[in-house]
TORMARTOR-159491 format. One record per residue (C-alpha): residue number from 1; residue in three letters; z, x, y. Coordinates in Angstrom, 1 decimal. Example, Ala and Ser with C-alpha at 12.3 -4.5 7.8 and 13.67 -1.06 7.14 Angstrom:
n:res:c3:c1:c2
1:ALA:7.8:12.3:-4.5 $
2:SER:7.1:13.7:-1.1 $
This chain:
n:res:c3:c1:c2
1:MET:-101.5:214.6:70.4 $
2:LYS:-104.5:215.3:70.7 $
3:GLU:-105.6:219.2:70.9 $
4:HIS:-105.2:220.5:74.2 $
5:ASP:-109.1:220.1:76.6 $
6:GLY:-108.1:221.7:79.6 $
7:GLN:-108.1:218.1:81.1 $
8:GLY:-104.8:217.1:80.1 $
9:CYS:-101.0:218.6:81.1 $
10:CYS:-98.8:220.2:78.6 $
11:CYS:-97.4:216.7:77.4 $
12:GLY:-100.9:214.8:77.0 $
13:CYS:-101.0:212.9:80.6 $
14:SER:-103.5:212.4:82.3 $
15:SER:-104.6:215.1:85.0 $
16:PRO:-108.2:216.2:86.8 $
17:GLY:-107.1:219.8:86.1 $
18:LEU:-108.4:222.1:88.7 $
19:SER:-111.9:221.6:88.5 $
20:GLY:-114.1:221.0:91.6 $
21:VAL:-110.2:222.5:93.3 $
22:SER:-110.0:225.4:94.7 $
23:ARG:-106.0:227.0:94.2 $
24:ARG:-106.7:227.9:98.0 $
25:GLY:-107.6:224.2:98.8 $
26:PHE:-103.8:223.2:96.8 $
27:LEU:-102.2:225.6:98.8 $
28:ALA:-103.8:224.9:101.7 $
29:ALA:-102.9:221.2:100.7 $
30:GLY:-98.9:222.1:100.3 $
31:ALA:-98.4:224.7:102.6 $
32:LEU:-95.3:222.9:103.8 $
33:ALA:-93.8:226.4:106.0 $
34:ALA:-97.3:225.7:108.4 $
35:ALA:-95.2:223.0:109.7 $
36:MET:-91.9:224.1:109.7 $
37:PRO:-89.7:226.4:111.2 $
38:ALA:-88.1:229.3:109.2 $
39:ALA:-86.0:228.3:106.3 $
40:GLY:-83.4:230.9:106.9 $
41:MET:-82.4:228.9:110.3 $
42:LEU:-81.9:225.5:108.9 $
43:GLY:-78.9:224.0:107.9 $
44:ALA:-78.0:220.6:106.5 $
45:GLU:-79.2:217.8:108.9 $
46:ALA:-76.0:215.7:110.9 $
47:GLY:-75.7:212.4:110.3 $
48:GLN:-77.8:212.0:107.7 $
49:LYS:-77.3:208.3:106.0 $
50:PRO:-75.7:208.0:102.2 $
51:ARG:-78.2:208.3:99.2 $
52:GLN:-77.8:206.1:96.4 $
53:GLN:-75.5:208.1:94.0 $
54:PRO:-75.6:208.1:90.1 $
55:ILE:-74.5:205.1:88.8 $
56:ARG:-71.5:204.7:86.0 $
57:ARG:-70.3:201.3:85.7 $
58:PRO:-67.3:200.7:84.4 $
59:LEU:-66.3:199.3:81.3 $
60:ARG:-63.8:196.4:81.2 $
61:VAL:-61.4:196.0:78.4 $
62:GLN:-58.9:193.2:77.5 $
63:PRO:-56.3:194.1:75.5 $
64:VAL:-54.7:191.3:73.2 $
65:PHE:-51.8:191.5:70.6 $
66:ASN:-51.2:188.6:67.9 $
67:CYS:-47.5:188.6:66.9 $
68:THR:-45.4:185.8:65.9 $
69:VAL:-41.4:186.0:65.1 $
70:TYR:-41.4:184.6:62.0 $
71:GLN:-38.2:182.3:61.3 $
72:ARG:-35.6:182.9:58.3 $
73:LYS:-35.5:179.8:55.8 $
74:PRO:-33.5:179.7:52.7 $
75:ALA:-35.1:180.2:49.2 $
76:THR:-38.6:181.0:50.2 $
77:SER:-41.1:183.1:51.4 $
78:TRP:-40.6:183.0:55.1 $
79:ARG:-42.0:185.9:56.4 $
80:VAL:-45.7:188.1:55.3 $
81:THR:-45.6:191.6:55.3 $
82:GLY:-45.2:193.8:58.3 $
83:ALA:-43.0:195.0:60.6 $
84:ILE:-41.7:193.4:64.4 $
85:GLN:-38.9:191.1:63.1 $
86:ASP:-37.6:190.0:66.4 $
87:GLU:-38.4:189.0:70.0 $
88:ALA:-37.2:192.6:70.6 $
89:GLU:-39.2:194.5:68.4 $
90:LEU:-42.3:192.4:69.7 $
91:ARG:-41.6:193.2:73.1 $
92:ALA:-40.7:197.0:72.5 $
93:GLU:-44.2:197.0:70.9 $
94:GLU:-45.7:195.6:74.1 $
95:GLU:-44.7:198.6:76.0 $
96:HIS:-45.6:200.9:73.1 $
97:ILE:-49.3:199.6:73.3 $
98:ARG:-49.1:199.9:77.1 $
99:ALA:-48.4:203.3:76.6 $
100:ASP:-50.9:204.2:74.5 $
101:LEU:-53.5:202.3:76.7 $
102:LYS:-52.4:204.2:79.8 $
103:ALA:-52.6:207.5:77.7 $
104:MET:-56.2:207.0:76.4 $
105:GLN:-57.6:205.7:79.8 $
106:ALA:-56.1:209.0:81.2 $
107:SER:-58.4:211.0:78.9 $
108:ALA:-61.5:208.8:78.6 $
109:GLY:-63.7:210.7:80.9 $
110:PHE:-66.1:207.8:81.9 $
111:PRO:-65.0:204.7:83.8 $
112:LEU:-62.6:202.2:81.7 $
113:GLU:-61.2:199.2:83.4 $
114:LEU:-57.8:198.0:81.2 $
115:LEU:-56.9:194.4:81.9 $
116:PRO:-53.3:193.3:81.3 $
117:LEU:-52.4:193.1:78.0 $
118:VAL:-52.0:189.7:77.0 $
119:THR:-50.0:188.3:73.6 $
120:VAL:-51.6:185.2:71.9 $
121:ARG:-49.7:183.5:69.2 $
122:THR:-51.7:180.1:69.0 $
123:PRO:-55.3:179.5:68.7 $
124:GLU:-55.7:177.9:71.8 $
125:GLU:-54.2:181.0:73.7 $
126:ALA:-56.7:183.0:72.0 $
127:LYS:-59.3:180.2:72.5 $
128:ALA:-58.6:181.2:76.4 $
129:VAL:-58.3:184.7:76.3 $
130:ALA:-61.9:184.8:74.2 $
131:LYS:-63.6:183.2:77.5 $
132:GLY:-62.2:185.8:79.9 $
133:ASP:-64.2:188.2:82.1 $
134:PHE:-65.2:191.6:79.7 $
135:ASP:-67.4:193.5:77.8 $
136:VAL:-64.8:194.8:75.0 $
137:GLN:-61.9:192.9:73.5 $
138:VAL:-59.2:195.0:71.5 $
139:ILE:-57.0:193.0:69.2 $
140:TYR:-53.8:195.1:68.5 $
141:ALA:-53.3:192.6:65.1 $
142:ALA:-50.0:192.1:63.7 $
143:ARG:-50.1:189.7:61.7 $
144:ARG:-52.1:187.6:59.1 $
145:ASP:-52.7:184.6:61.6 $
146:LEU:-56.3:184.2:60.7 $
147:PRO:-57.0:181.1:63.3 $
148:VAL:-56.1:183.2:65.9 $
149:LEU:-58.1:186.1:64.8 $
150:GLU:-61.3:184.4:64.6 $
151:ALA:-60.7:182.3:67.5 $
152:LEU:-60.2:186.1:69.7 $
153:ALA:-63.2:187.2:67.9 $
154:ASP:-65.5:183.8:68.6 $
155:ASN:-67.7:185.3:71.9 $
156:ASP:-70.4:186.6:72.8 $
157:LYS:-68.5:190.2:73.8 $
158:TRP:-68.3:193.5:71.8 $
159:ASN:-64.4:193.4:69.7 $
160:LEU:-62.4:195.8:68.2 $
161:MET:-60.1:195.5:66.2 $
162:PHE:-56.3:197.7:65.7 $
163:VAL:-53.4:198.5:63.3 $
164:ARG:-51.2:200.5:62.9 $
165:HIS:-49.9:202.2:59.3 $
166:ARG:-47.8:205.4:60.9 $
167:SER:-48.3:205.1:64.4 $
168:GLY:-46.0:202.5:65.1 $
169:PRO:-44.7:199.6:63.3 $
170:LEU:-46.6:198.7:60.4 $
171:TYR:-48.9:196.0:61.2 $
172:TYR:-49.9:193.2:57.9 $
173:MET:-53.6:193.4:59.0 $
174:TYR:-53.4:197.1:58.3 $
175:ILE:-53.5:195.5:54.5 $
176:GLY:-55.3:192.0:54.9 $
177:SER:-57.8:193.1:58.0 $
178:HIS:-60.8:193.6:55.1 $
179:PRO:-59.9:190.8:52.5 $
180:HIS:-58.9:188.7:54.5 $
181:PHE:-60.5:188.6:58.5 $
182:LEU:-63.6:190.2:57.8 $
183:ARG:-64.6:189.2:53.9 $
184:LYS:-62.5:185.7:54.0 $
185:ARG:-61.0:186.2:50.3 $
186:ARG:-64.9:187.1:49.3 $
187:ASP:-67.2:189.6:48.0 $
188:GLU:-69.1:190.2:51.0 $
189:ILE:-68.5:190.3:54.6 $
190:SER:-68.9:187.2:56.6 $
191:GLN:-67.3:187.7:59.8 $
192:ARG:-69.0:186.7:63.1 $
193:ASN:-69.4:189.8:65.3 $
194:MET:-67.7:192.5:63.9 $
195:GLY:-67.4:194.9:60.7 $
196:VAL:-65.9:197.4:59.0 $
197:ARG:-66.6:200.2:61.7 $
198:ASP:-64.8:198.1:64.3 $
199:ILE:-61.6:198.3:62.8 $
200:VAL:-59.2:201.1:63.7 $
201:VAL:-55.9:202.5:62.2 $
202:ASP:-54.0:204.4:64.4 $
203:ASP:-55.3:206.6:66.0 $
204:HIS:-56.7:205.8:69.9 $
205:GLY:-59.1:208.9:69.7 $
206:GLU:-60.7:206.8:67.0 $
207:LEU:-60.9:203.8:69.9 $
208:LEU:-61.7:205.9:72.6 $
209:TRP:-65.2:206.9:70.9 $
210:ARG:-65.9:203.3:70.4 $
211:LEU:-65.2:202.1:73.7 $
212:ARG:-67.5:205.2:74.8 $
213:ALA:-70.8:203.7:72.7 $
214:PHE:-70.2:200.1:74.4 $
215:TYR:-70.0:201.7:77.9 $
216:ALA:-73.4:203.7:77.0 $
217:LEU:-74.4:200.5:75.9 $
218:LYS:-73.2:198.5:79.1 $
219:ASN:-75.1:201.0:81.7 $
220:LEU:-78.3:200.8:79.3 $
221:ARG:-78.8:196.9:79.7 $
222:GLU:-80.2:195.8:82.6 $
223:LYS:-81.0:199.6:83.7 $
224:ARG:-83.1:199.2:86.7 $
225:VAL:-85.7:202.5:86.0 $
226:VAL:-88.7:203.3:89.1 $
227:ALA:-91.6:204.0:87.2 $
228:VAL:-93.9:206.1:89.4 $
229:GLY:-97.8:204.9:88.8 $
230:MET:-97.4:203.0:85.9 $
231:ALA:-95.1:202.2:83.0 $
232:GLY:-96.1:203.5:79.7 $
233:GLY:-96.0:204.4:76.6 $
234:TRP:-97.1:207.9:74.7 $
235:GLY:-99.5:207.1:72.2 $
236:ALA:-101.8:204.4:70.9 $
237:ASP:-98.4:202.4:69.0 $
238:GLY:-96.7:203.2:72.6 $
239:LYS:-98.5:201.2:74.7 $
240:LEU:-96.0:198.0:74.4 $
241:ALA:-93.0:200.2:75.1 $
242:PRO:-92.3:198.8:78.7 $
243:ALA:-92.6:195.0:77.5 $
244:ARG:-90.1:196.2:74.3 $
245:ALA:-87.8:198.0:76.9 $
246:ARG:-87.1:194.8:79.3 $
247:GLU:-87.0:192.5:76.1 $
248:LEU:-84.6:194.7:74.1 $
249:TRP:-82.4:196.2:76.9 $
250:ASN:-83.3:193.9:79.9 $
251:MET:-84.5:196.9:81.7 $
252:ASP:-85.6:196.3:85.3 $
253:ILE:-88.7:198.2:85.8 $
254:ARG:-90.0:198.7:89.2 $
255:THR:-93.3:200.2:89.5 $
256:VAL:-94.6:201.9:93.0 $
257:THR:-98.0:203.0:92.6 $
258:TYR:-99.8:205.8:93.3 $
259:PRO:-101.5:205.5:96.4 $
260:GLU:-98.1:204.2:97.9 $
261:LEU:-96.5:207.5:96.5 $
262:GLY:-99.5:209.5:98.2 $
263:GLN:-98.5:207.7:101.8 $
264:ARG:-95.1:208.4:101.5 $
265:ILE:-95.8:212.1:100.6 $
266:LYS:-98.0:212.0:103.7 $
267:LYS:-95.3:210.9:106.3 $
268:ALA:-92.7:213.1:104.5 $
269:ARG:-94.8:215.9:105.7 $
270:GLN:-94.9:214.8:109.0 $
271:ASP:-91.1:214.1:109.4 $
272:PRO:-89.3:217.1:111.3 $
273:THR:-85.8:216.0:110.1 $
274:VAL:-87.1:215.7:106.2 $
275:VAL:-89.1:218.8:106.3 $
276:ARG:-86.1:220.7:107.6 $
277:ARG:-84.3:219.6:104.9 $
278:ALA:-86.2:220.0:102.4 $
279:LEU:-86.8:223.9:103.3 $
280:ALA:-83.0:224.4:104.0 $
281:ALA:-82.4:223.0:100.1 $
282:ALA:-85.3:225.5:98.6 $
283:GLU:-83.5:228.2:100.2 $
284:ARG:-80.3:227.9:98.8 $
285:TYR:-81.4:226.8:95.9 $
286:LEU:-83.4:230.4:95.2 $
287:ALA:-80.8:232.0:96.9 $
288:GLN:-78.4:230.8:93.6 $
289:PRO:-77.5:233.8:91.1 $
290:GLY:-80.0:233.2:88.2 $
291:VAL:-82.8:231.8:89.7 $
292:LYS:-86.0:233.6:89.2 $
293:LEU:-88.9:232.8:91.5 $
294:GLU:-91.8:233.8:89.7 $
295:THR:-94.4:231.3:91.5 $
296:THR:-95.4:231.1:95.1 $
297:ARG:-93.1:230.3:97.1 $
298:GLU:-94.7:226.8:98.6 $
299:PHE:-94.8:225.4:95.4 $
300:VAL:-90.8:225.2:95.3 $
301:ASP:-90.8:224.4:98.9 $
302:GLY:-93.0:221.0:98.3 $
303:GLY:-91.0:220.1:94.9 $
304:PHE:-88.3:219.7:97.5 $
305:LEU:-90.0:217.6:100.0 $
306:LEU:-90.9:215.8:96.5 $
307:THR:-87.1:215.6:95.5 $
308:GLU:-86.7:214.1:99.1 $
309:VAL:-89.0:211.2:98.5 $
310:PHE:-87.9:210.5:94.9 $
311:ARG:-84.5:210.2:96.2 $
312:ASP:-85.7:207.6:99.0 $
313:LEU:-87.2:205.6:96.1 $
314:LEU:-83.8:205.9:94.8 $
315:ASP:-82.3:204.4:97.9 $
316:GLU:-84.7:201.9:98.6 $
317:HIS:-84.0:200.6:94.8 $
318:GLN:-80.5:201.1:95.0 $
319:THR:-80.9:202.7:91.6 $
320:ASP:-80.2:206.1:90.0 $
321:ALA:-83.0:205.9:87.4 $
322:ILE:-86.7:207.3:88.2 $
323:THR:-89.8:208.2:86.1 $
324:ILE:-93.6:209.2:86.7 $
325:GLY:-96.7:209.0:84.5 $
326:ALA:-99.9:210.6:84.9 $
327:CYS:-98.2:212.4:87.6 $
328:MET:-100.9:215.4:88.0 $
329:THR:-103.8:213.3:89.6 $
330:THR:-101.8:211.8:92.6 $
331:VAL:-98.6:214.9:93.0 $
332:MET:-100.7:217.8:92.9 $
333:PRO:-102.9:217.6:95.6 $
334:ILE:-101.0:215.7:98.0 $
335:SER:-97.7:216.8:97.5 $
336:GLY:-99.2:220.9:96.9 $
337:THR:-97.2:221.3:93.4 $
338:THR:-96.3:219.9:90.5 $
339:ALA:-93.0:217.4:89.7 $
340:CYS:-91.5:219.4:86.9 $
341:GLN:-89.1:220.8:89.0 $
342:THR:-88.1:217.8:91.2 $
343:LEU:-87.2:216.3:88.0 $
344:SER:-85.2:218.8:86.8 $
345:LEU:-82.9:219.0:89.9 $
346:LEU:-82.9:215.1:89.9 $
347:ASN:-80.9:215.4:86.1 $
348:ASP:-79.1:218.1:87.4 $
349:ASP:-77.2:216.4:90.7 $
350:GLY:-76.8:213.3:87.9 $
351:TYR:-79.8:211.8:88.3 $
352:LEU:-81.9:210.2:85.2 $
353:ALA:-85.6:211.6:85.8 $
354:PHE:-88.3:211.5:83.2 $
355:CYS:-91.6:213.2:83.3 $
356:GLU:-94.8:210.6:81.4 $
357:SER:-93.1:207.0:82.0 $
358:ASP:-92.4:207.3:78.3 $
359:PHE:-90.8:203.4:77.5 $
360:VAL:-90.8:204.5:73.7 $
361:VAL:-88.0:207.3:74.1 $
362:ILE:-86.3:206.4:78.0 $
363:PRO:-84.0:203.7:76.4 $
364:ALA:-82.7:206.4:74.1 $
365:GLY:-82.4:209.1:76.9 $
366:ILE:-80.5:206.5:79.0 $
367:LEU:-77.9:205.9:76.6 $
368:LEU:-77.6:210.0:75.1 $
369:HIS:-76.9:210.3:79.1 $
370:TYR:-73.8:208.3:79.3 $
371:LEU:-72.6:208.8:75.6 $
372:SER:-72.3:212.8:76.3 $
373:ASP:-72.2:212.7:80.2 $
374:LYS:-74.6:215.1:80.7 $
375:PRO:-77.9:215.3:81.6 $
376:VAL:-80.9:215.0:78.8 $
377:PHE:-83.8:217.0:78.2 $
378:LEU:-86.7:214.9:77.0 $
379:CYS:-89.2:217.3:74.8 $
380:ASN:-92.4:217.4:73.1 $
381:PRO:-91.4:218.4:69.2 $
382:SER:-93.2:220.7:66.5 $
383:MET:-93.2:220.5:62.7 $
384:PRO:-89.7:221.5:61.1 $
385:HIS:-89.8:224.0:58.7 $
386:LYS:-87.2:226.5:56.9 $
387:GLY:-84.3:224.2:59.0 $
388:VAL:-86.2:225.3:61.9 $
389:VAL:-88.0:223.7:64.8 $
390:THR:-89.4:224.0:68.5 $
391:VAL:-89.3:221.4:71.2 $
392:SER:-90.7:222.3:74.8 $
393:HIS:-91.2:220.4:77.9 $
394:CYS:-91.4:221.4:81.9 $
395:THR:-88.3:219.2:83.4 $
396:ALA:-85.3:220.7:81.4 $
397:PRO:-82.1:220.3:83.5 $
398:ALA:-80.7:223.6:84.3 $
399:LYS:-77.2:222.3:84.3 $
400:MET:-77.5:220.8:80.9 $
401:ASP:-73.6:221.0:80.4 $
402:GLY:-72.9:218.6:83.7 $
403:ARG:-71.9:221.5:85.7 $
404:GLN:-73.0:225.6:85.0 $
405:ALA:-76.7:226.2:85.7 $
406:CYS:-78.4:228.2:83.1 $
407:PRO:-80.4:230.8:83.9 $
408:VAL:-83.8:229.7:85.6 $
409:ARG:-87.0:231.3:85.4 $
410:LEU:-89.5:229.3:88.2 $
411:LEU:-93.1:229.9:86.6 $
412:THR:-96.0:227.4:87.2 $
413:HIS:-97.1:224.1:84.8 $
414:TYR:-98.6:225.9:81.9 $
415:GLU:-101.8:224.3:81.1 $
416:SER:-102.3:223.7:84.9 $
417:ASP:-101.0:227.4:86.1 $
418:PHE:-100.5:225.3:89.4 $
419:GLY:-97.2:224.1:91.0 $
420:VAL:-93.5:225.3:89.8 $
421:ALA:-91.9:224.8:86.4 $
422:PRO:-88.6:225.5:85.2 $
423:LYS:-88.2:228.0:82.3 $
424:VAL:-84.4:227.1:81.6 $
425:GLU:-82.4:229.8:79.2 $
426:MET:-80.2:227.5:77.2 $
427:PRO:-77.5:229.8:75.7 $
428:LYS:-77.6:230.4:71.8 $
429:GLY:-75.1:229.1:69.4 $
430:GLN:-74.8:225.9:71.6 $
431:PRO:-74.5:222.7:70.1 $
432:VAL:-77.3:219.9:70.9 $
433:THR:-77.7:216.2:69.8 $
434:VAL:-81.4:214.9:69.1 $
435:ILE:-82.6:211.4:69.1 $
436:ASN:-86.5:210.4:67.7 $
437:ALA:-87.0:206.9:69.2 $
438:ASP:-89.9:205.0:67.0 $
439:PHE:-92.7:203.2:68.9 $
440:ALA:-91.8:199.8:67.5 $
441:SER:-87.8:199.8:68.5 $
442:ARG:-86.8:199.0:65.1 $
443:ARG:-85.5:201.9:63.8 $
444:TRP:-84.4:205.5:66.1 $
445:LEU:-83.4:208.9:64.1 $
446:GLY:-80.9:211.5:65.4 $
447:PHE:-79.9:215.0:64.3 $
448:GLU:-77.5:217.8:65.5 $
449:ALA:-78.6:221.7:66.0 $
450:LYS:-77.9:224.7:67.0 $
451:ILE:-79.8:226.6:69.8 $
452:LEU:-81.2:229.8:67.9 $
453:ASP:-83.5:230.8:70.8 $
454:SER:-85.3:230.3:74.1 $
455:PRO:-89.0:231.6:73.4 $
456:PHE:-91.7:232.2:75.2 $
457:PHE:-94.8:230.6:73.4 $
458:PRO:-97.7:229.7:75.5 $
459:ILE:-96.6:225.8:75.8 $
460:CYS:-94.5:224.0:78.0 $
461:ARG:-92.0:226.3:80.0 $
462:THR:-88.6:225.3:78.7 $
463:GLN:-88.7:225.9:75.1 $
464:LEU:-86.0:226.1:72.5 $
465:ASP:-85.7:226.9:68.7 $
466:LEU:-83.1:224.9:67.4 $
467:ALA:-81.7:225.1:63.9 $
468:ILE:-81.6:221.8:62.0 $
469:LYS:-78.1:220.6:61.1 $
470:GLY:-78.7:219.0:57.4 $
471:ASP:-82.0:218.1:55.1 $
472:TRP:-84.7:219.4:57.6 $
473:GLU:-87.3:217.7:54.6 $
474:ARG:-86.0:214.6:55.2 $
475:LEU:-86.3:215.1:59.0 $
476:ALA:-89.8:216.2:58.6 $
477:GLU:-90.7:213.1:56.4 $
478:GLU:-89.0:210.2:59.0 $
479:ILE:-89.9:211.4:62.2 $
480:ARG:-91.3:208.5:64.0 $
481:GLY:-92.7:207.9:67.4 $
482:PHE:-93.1:211.3:69.8 $
483:HIS:-90.9:212.8:72.4 $
484:TRP:-87.3:213.3:71.7 $
485:MET:-84.4:213.1:73.7 $
486:LEU:-81.8:216.2:73.6 $
487:ALA:-78.1:216.5:75.1 $
488:TYR:-75.9:219.1:74.7 $
489:GLY:-72.4:218.0:72.1 $
490:ASN:-72.3:216.5:68.8 $
491:HIS:-72.8:212.6:69.4 $
492:LEU:-74.3:211.5:66.4 $
493:ARG:-71.6:209.1:65.3 $
494:GLN:-71.3:208.1:68.3 $
495:ILE:-74.9:207.3:68.6 $
496:GLY:-75.4:206.0:65.4 $
497:TYR:-72.6:202.9:65.6 $
498:ALA:-73.9:202.0:69.2 $
499:VAL:-77.4:201.7:67.9 $
500:GLN:-76.3:199.8:65.2 $
501:LYS:-74.8:197.5:68.0 $
502:ALA:-78.0:196.6:69.5 $
503:GLY:-79.2:195.6:66.4 $
504:LEU:-81.5:198.4:65.9 $
505:GLY:-81.8:200.5:62.5 $
506:TRP:-80.5:203.8:62.5 $
507:LEU:-80.7:206.9:60.2 $
508:ALA:-78.6:210.3:60.7 $
509:ILE:-80.4:213.5:59.3 $
510:GLU:-76.7:214.9:57.7 $
């Protein structure tokens, strides 16, 4: 990032700064209160049409049981290793699988649609199942019926195999999944569509986190994102990021121009219903414990009006994801505030709202959001040193755990000293996961850390000193791209699994 020259915001996007325009002039442009009744008299608007809600596309799973009953033959090896020797035991195992699946679904924590269990005994039955309408196939492989198993896996979907060791009747494929199925009795793995990490033994919890990874990938693919101003990518090497996002993730990027945004803001300012709703929301927000106003109230009112405008865009485009590019140029003069608080509020409500329109890292943020089921923080990195790295930005969500808001100081945006930007005071000791996406969309990097402190340096308002878990010197050597994505919790294993399933390289710093 180039050294600050007084003409850019803290994240490096283009801005005219405050040159030639007085603070009084900006406040006059943004003084919503002049056109509004007193906020204390306001309430929620009756009859407001339903808003676009956060989108969580369910993962559709087809469980399949492969098992045949061997017929006794005198003086010959008539059965292969493994339990389940008659039809009654086979039916009992079907009920066991259904019970396990029901319990797993109840504990999933994400939308998981389970199709009825199907038992297959022949390649023809397997081929019919493999053509079904599902996202993931979970194969309970009790037998060494390789033609059947290979027919099941011969599809364009995701596939997992579950085998039993101690969780029930022992499946033969506990022994044979690696040498017979994956390696075809050779040294190299040659099974299309599946690998070692797709085989789960006994533990439905291990099955569940893989399903969550697929759920996140499904919700990333074909994601529609409203790009206000432009769809871009940070830095010289990020210019092709929108094209790569469309190609790799089939992302549907809808551009809304700055002139159109300006017209929408003006229209909202002239609508008494929208103005009342914005002021009422601002009043409720400022009355919350833990919220401290340290900027001008009009900036906050303008931020809530801009939130209404962005919510309209999400409604019209029927999506829950939005980003804004060189926002300072257009938003500040017309709305009388910055977009920082607006993006923070949308993230708190479960939407995906990013500054800078940086499609280098936006796909990583969407994936991390669905994996963690929490808001994500797009942030600027710094230089790792002695196991510590500082991240910062002005658009952090306050509800980083998805439920409870952290204390928030409402300050001006640092480099413009204008508008409103939240300084979110995240708790010390909180575990987090960070993703660093490269410019070329070839390899992502991830690491886990703990929050050491929320300092107050002269940089972007929300700031975290992180204690890096793992080899910080390796991290410094391997960083690519620029922006990082951060979420509460430990998600490194799931991210790596999902990223590799998508065909990208992955490096975990551990």
